[in-house]
Structure formats: C-alpha cells, structure tokens
N, C-alpha and C positions, 0 to 999 in steps of 0.2 A: 504493500500500500504506500509506503514511503517512497519507493522507487517510482511507482506509477505517478504519484503526485508530483514528484520532482520533474519527471518527463513532461507531464501535463503543463506545468508552469513554464518550463524551459521552451518547449515547442510553441506554446500558445501565447506567451507573453515576452519572455526574455529575448527570444529569437525574432520577435515581431515588434520592432521599435515603435511603430505607430500605435499598436494596441497598448503598449506599455505607457506611452505618453498620454494617451486618452484616459487610461486608468489613473495616472497621476493627477490629471485634471479632475477626474471624478473624486479622487481622494481630497483634493483641495476644496471642493464644493461640499464641505461638511461631511465627507465620506458617503453621502446619500447615494449618488450614482454607483459608487463602488459596491455598496451593500446590495443594490439592485443587480449588479453584475454577478455578485456572489450567489444570489437567488437562482440565476441561470445555471451556475455551476452545480448547485444543489439539485437541480432538475435532471442532472445526469448528462448534460450536454458534453459531447466529446467529438472532436478536440475542443479546446477552450474556445468559447464563442467570441465572435467579433464584438467590439464595443459599438453598438448601434441601437437605435430606438431610444433616444435619451429620455423621452417622456415616460416610457415604460420603466426605464431604469430608475427614474425618480420615484415613480409610484411604488415599484417593488421595494426600493430602498426604504421608503417611508414606512411601508407595511412591516418590513423586517425590523425596523427601528421600534415600531409600536409593540410588536410581539416581544422583542428583547426587553423593553421597558416593563411590560406586564410581568414578565418572568422575574425581573429585578425588584419589583415592588415589595415582596415580603422581606427581602434582605435589607432594602432601604429603610423600611419601617423598623425592623429590629435594630439596625445601626443607630437610628435616632433614639431608640429606647435605651440602648447601651450608653450613648453619649449623655442622655438625660440622667440616667442613674449614676453615671460617673460624676457628672456636674453636681448632682445633689449632695455628694459627699463633701463638697467644698462649702456647702451651706449649713452643714451639721456641726455642732460643737460637742454633742454627746458621742463618746467613743463607740458605744453600742450601736447607735444609729448610723455612724460612719461605716462600721463593719457590716451592718445589715445592707446598706446601700452598695458597698463594694461587692458583697456576696451576690446581690441581685444583679449587678452589672456583669459579674463573672458568669452567672448562669445564663443571662441573656446573650452574652458573647458566645458561649458554647452552642446555644440554640441557633444563633445566627450562622455559625460555621457549619453546623449540620444541615441547615436549610440551604445554604449556599452550595454545599456539596451535592445535595439532592437535586437542586436546580441545574447544576453543571452536568449532572448525569442525564436528566430527562430532556432538557431543552434542545440539545442538538437534534435528537430524533424528532421532537415536536416541530422544530423549525423546518427540517427537511420535508416532513409530511405536509406541512403548510405550503412549502414551495412547489410541491408536486401536485397537490390537489387544488390549490387556490382557495381552500376553505379555511377561514380563520379558526374555526372550532377544532380543526385537526391539529393545530399547534398545541392545544391543551386537552386533547383526548387521551388522558393518562392511561386508560385501559389499553388502548391500541399501542401507545408508546411502550408500555411495560411488555406487552405481547411481542413487539418487535425486538426489544432488548433480549427477551427470553430466547427468541429465534437465533439471535447472534450468539448468545451465551453471556451470562452476566460477567464471568471472569474475563472472557475475551474482550468484551465491550469496555469494561473498566480499565483493563490493561491498555487497550487501544487509546483511550482518553488520556491515560498517564503518559503514553509514548508521545502523543502529539503535543501535550503540555510541555514536556521536556524538550522536544525537538524545536518547538517554536519559542517557548519561554526563555530558555537559557541564552540562546544567541541574541534574542531581542533585548534581554536585560543587559548583557554585555555591551551591545550596540548603544543602548540608552546611556549607559555610564560614559562611554567614549564620546558620544555626541554632547553630553552635558559638559564634559571636560573641554571639548572643543569650543563650545559656546562661551565658557568662562574664560578660556585662554585667549580667544580671538575676538571677544566682545561681539559687536554687531555682525562682522564678517563671519565669525564662527557660528553665530546663530543662523545666519542665512544658509551657510553650507550644511549645518545640521538639519535645517528644515528641508532642504533639497534631498538630502540622503534619506530622510524619513519618508518623503513623498515617493521616492524610488522603491524603498523596501516594503512599505506597508501593503501596497497592492499585491506584491509577490507573496508575502506571508499570508494575506487574507485568502487569496485564491488557492494557495498550497493547502491551507487548513481546510478550506471548503471542499476541495477535491478529496482529501483524505477522509473527512467525515462522511462524504457521499459514498465512498467505497465501503466504509464501515457499515453504513445503512444498507447498502445493496447486498452486503454479505448475508443479510437475513433472507434474501430471495424475495424482498418486498418491492413492488413497483413504486 
C-alpha cells in the first residue's frame, strides 16, 4: 500500500508539474480545492485525477470540511471542558477543591484522548463512504463503518493507521522544525521560503495519505 501510494503520487503529481502547481494553488485557497481533490482520490480514481472542475472541487472540499468539523466537535467540547476545569483550579484557594478540580481535569483529559482515538479510527472509513456515495449520512453510519472495519480486520486496520501516522507524521514534524528554524534564521525571506516549501509538500502528503487510506478501505472488498 505504501509503494502503491508513492507511485500514485509520483506519476500523478510529482511527474506532472502543472497538476502539482494547481494543487499548490488549491492549497493556498484555504486548502478547500485540495480537500475536494482528495475526495476524488477517495472515490478510487486511478491514476491520480487531473485538477479540473474547480466549482466541484470547492463544493466537495467544503463538504469534506463540514464532515471533519462534525467529527471534531466532541473533542473540541471536551478540550474546552478540560481547559475550564484546569482554569478553575486557579480560582480555588481550598487545597481540597484544587485537587478535586485537577482530578476532574485529568479524567476529562483521559476521556478526550479516548474519544479522539475512537474518532481517528472510524472517521477515515466514514469519510471515504461519504465520498463514494455522496450521502452525508454514510459518513456517520457507524454500523456500516464498524462492519467495514471488521471486513478489513481490526488488527490490520489499526496497524495500517499507525503505519500511515508514522510515515506521514515523523517526516512532517521534522520538516516543520526545519522550516521554523529557517523562518527564524532568515526572518521574512525565510518565512517566504518556508511557506513555498509547505505549499509544495502539503498536496503531496495529502494525496499520498488519501490514496493509502483508499487502499485500506478497498481491502475490505467494499465498493
């Protein structure tokens, strides 16, 4: 899957300068057109599609953004509760009350982490289902999502998610630190260079991840 995803990106984007440039422009426009392009990848389009139909790319990108926000709402709420509980400790003078607030914040933080992990597990399948059917409800049909994961195999699926998180996350983290150092060292010039590099890298990583997740989804034998 990693090899297929790399070939997909290389032949469809890196080797096609025009496509790459258009995706960079799509990234610059609040990433909405890029998200729309990713929806086309989720639909199983092979080879990588051309960047065309900008109106549809915008619509698909906005829909993907909405679905992502809905999935993020529980984590956002819990995060605010954790912040609130932590802030409450600064208003307490009673040691017992402080400890109670801290314990509450700790419990909420654990719950938030568990919920975030659960969302990270189910959301890729839900989003790909939505991309393929065009039905918003399919993005949150947890019964069908769980059934698809069972077909893939829970262990295989979670391992696949860990692999892509490592393959994407570690290089991006290293790149981020390098770009920050570049921006700090060269001031405005460094910031511009860092921005250009990010515009070049983000579409490649996004499409690579989308193709990989699509292959994981298709391994269940689901259309």
